[in-house]
N, C-alpha and C positions, 0 to 999 in steps of 0.2 A: 662389433661381435656381443655383446652383452645383450645389448638389444635385440639383437636377433633370438638369443638362446634363452631371453625370458620370453619374446614373442612365440616361440616353439613350447615354452611349459604352460603359458598360458590358454594352447588352444588341446594341448595335452590335459591340463586341467579340467578344464570344458568339456572336452570329450570323455572321461572317465568319470565325469558328474552325470553326464546325462544318458551314460551306459548305466548306469546305479542306481539313477533316479528311474529308466526304462524299466528295469529290473523288479524296481521294488513296486510301481506300479502294478507291475506283470501279480507277485506276487497276494497283495492287496485286493484286485479284481479277482483274484482266485479264490480268495478265503471268505464265506463268506460274512463273517464277523472280523474284519480288521485290527488289527493289535495297536493301542497307542504306541507301539514301541516304535513300527512302521510307516504310522504316519510324522511322526518325527524325523525316521530316518530320511523320509520323504523330503520333509522342509529343509533339513541340512544337504540334501541333495541340490535342493534348488539353488540352496545357496552357494554352493560349490561351483555351481554354474555359471551364477551371477560373477563370482568372484573370477571365474576363468574370460568372460567376455568384459569386465572392467580391464584387466591386466592386457588384452587384448586388444583393445580400442585405444587403451594411453600409448601403449609400445608402439603399435601401429604408426598413431599420432604422430611419436618423437621418431621415429622411421621418415616420415614421408614429409613432415617440415621442419623436423631438428628439433633440439634442446631448446623450451624456453629460456628466455635470461629473467632471471628472479632475484637481480642485485637490489630491488627497492620497488618502489611506488612512485607517481607522480602524482600530486594535488595541490589545486587553486583553493582556495577558500570562497573565492569570488569565480563565477562563472565566466567562459572563454564567449568573445567578443567576438561578431562578424559584422562583414559589411554587405546591406540589402539593400541595393536601389539607392548609394549613394549613403545610407544612413550607418552608422554602428550601431546596432544592436545587439544587447547581450542574448544568449543564450537560452535564456529562463523563458525572454519576451514569444522568441520562436517556440521552443515546446510547448508554451502556456498556450501558444493559439494553434498550434498541431491538435493539443489536449480539445480546446472547444470547437476544434474543427471535426474530429471525430464524436465527441457529445452531438453536436447537430447532425450528423452523419446516422447516429443511433437513433435520433429523434423523429429525422423524419423518413428513415424506414420503418420506425414503430408505427408511425401515424398513417401515412399511404400504401407500408404491403402488409404489416401485421395485423394492425386494426383500421382497419376504412373504413369504418361503420363503426358508434358506441351503440351502445345495446343496452334497454333497461337493464335488464336481467346481466351482469355479465360473466363473462366464460374465457376461460383458457388466457391468453397474453392481456387482455383488457381488466380478467379479472386479477391477474399479478400484477399490472400496473399500479390497478387502484390498493390491493395491499399495502405496495408501498408505500402511495401516498397518504393515506389513513396514518398507517404505523408511525409514519413522520407527522402527519399533523397532530395527533393523539399524545404523541412525545413531545412535540415542542410546546401542545398546550399543557400538558402537565408536569411542564419545565417552567415555563412562563402564560400563563395564564391570562387572556384577557391581549393577546396581543395579536390581535387579526390574522390571517389567512395569508401578507404577503412573508411573516420571517417566516411561515413554512415554506412558502416558497425560497428565501432567501437561503434556509437551508439545508435543503435540497440541493440546490444550485451551488455551493459551494461544496458539501459533501461529495457530490458529484465530479466537482473540478478536481478536488483533491484526489479523490479516487484514481480518476483517470490519468493526474500525472503522477502518482507512483507507478500506474501499469507504464508508463514509456521507460521507466527503469527496467523491465523485462526486456527490453530491444538493447540495454547498455547504454543508455542515454541516461542526463542527469535529472531527474525530478525538477522542476521549477519549484515544490515545497522544501528539494536541499537549499536554496537560498535566498536568504533571509530578506531579503526584499520582499519575495516573494510574501514571504511571511509575515511581513510586517508592514505589507499591505490588508492582508486577511484580518488581520488584529485592530489594524486601526478602523475599519469598519466596521469590527464587534464596538469597539470604543464611540464610535461615530451612533451608532445604534444605539449604545448605553443612554447615551444620554437625549438621543432623539425622543427615545420612549419614553425616559424620565419628564423632558420637557413637554412632552404632550398628555401625558398624563397626571403630574401635577401645576405644569406650566410650570416656567421660569421662576419665578420666585418661590416654588415648590420643591424644585431643584435644588435651589442654590441652601432653601431652609434644611430641606434633605441631608444636604452634607453638611449642616453646621448642626447637626442634632445630634446627643442628646446635649451640646452643649457650642457655643461659638467657636470655644479652645482647639475641638476638635476639628476645625472647617480645614486652613491647612494641610493635618493630616491624610484629610478625606478627599483633598485633591489631587496630593501627591499620589496617594494610593489609587485614585482612580488613572492618574496618567503613568502611573506603572503597570494598570494591567496589560497595554498592548506589547509592551515592552517585553513581558516575561510572558505572555503567550505566544508572538512571536518566535524568541529565543528557545522556548523550549522545542517549539513544533520544528524552528530549524534544526536545533540541535541533535532530537532523536531521527528525523529523517536524513541529515546527514552522517549522522552515527550508523545506522543501516547500512548506506551506500560505502560505508568507509571501508564495515565488516566484511560485505561480498568483494570488493576490491582486494582487497588484502590475500580474502581463501581463493582469488586466483590465482594472485601471487605466490602463494605458498604452496600450492599445490601445484603449479607451469601448466606440466601437459596431462596430468592427471585429473586434472579439472575436470573432466566427464561426469553427466548427473547430477552430483555431489552439491556444487554452486546452485544449481536449478532446485535439488531438494532443499536447500538452506536456503534461496529465496522467493521457495512458497510462505516463509517464514518474514522477510524482509521487505518483501515488496506486493504482500495480499495481508495477512493477518493485522502482520506490526502498523501497513498505512489507514488500515478499516479502523486500529485501537485508537492510533493517533486523532484520525476525522473524526469521530464518536465524542474523544477529550473536548477536544477543539469546539465541536457542537454543543458538548455540554457546560462546559465553560462561558461560553458567549450564550447560549439559552438561560444560565445562572446569574450573569452579569449582571442582563436585561431583566429578568425578576426583582434582583435586589432594587434595581434601581426605578421599579414601578407600584413596589410595595408601599 
């Protein structure tokens, strides 16, 4: 009975807000120089309509599907495993394959449907693509000068994979970057590149000498510090991405059937801005550490 009363009240509230707003809009249209007060009242009436619509949708969901159980949230530090053609695979692997497939499809569409032929003077989609590549190349070269084109391609690749992984969370899937094994794999590649570029630039002896600089006493500490890099980067990325996922799940649990639109608005931060920021930080740290190894 309470839900029916609230449903009727929401319809009444939205209806009154609509009539109020229409009256204000008519007054503003008839006035050659509308007052600021009328504009504020128009905004207030719009808010009343939105509140009424929100109440209506949440009460309607409750009447159709019943009240949602908000007793708690189940969470596992490790992702679930599934059987795939006789193999027990982590969902992280499957979701990573999905993200890679989506990137491959996007790349094929761009190459064969959007930009069929590259032009000397770029325009449209080709111009946008070249701007992205040039921006990444310039940033890579500024942060780790003299590393060549490969590092630019690598940075763009892992950046795209991390962003696409976060995009999967919009479909209520656990992003691969919320798995410590995934983040450690990415961080381990950074560790390999640090030493590979250091040896390429200075040679094996020069790399060891650099670790023992300015005195051999610090050699063991520099080695420990180098091994700590992938661990710290992996834990940092994992903690941030996992934290964002938990916040969204807690929001759904707290709101119950009232979780209409609000999680989506909050998700714009945790599923769009936050992953982009974490990707930028991870890439910047990778380039910084590589630059330190080749200096």
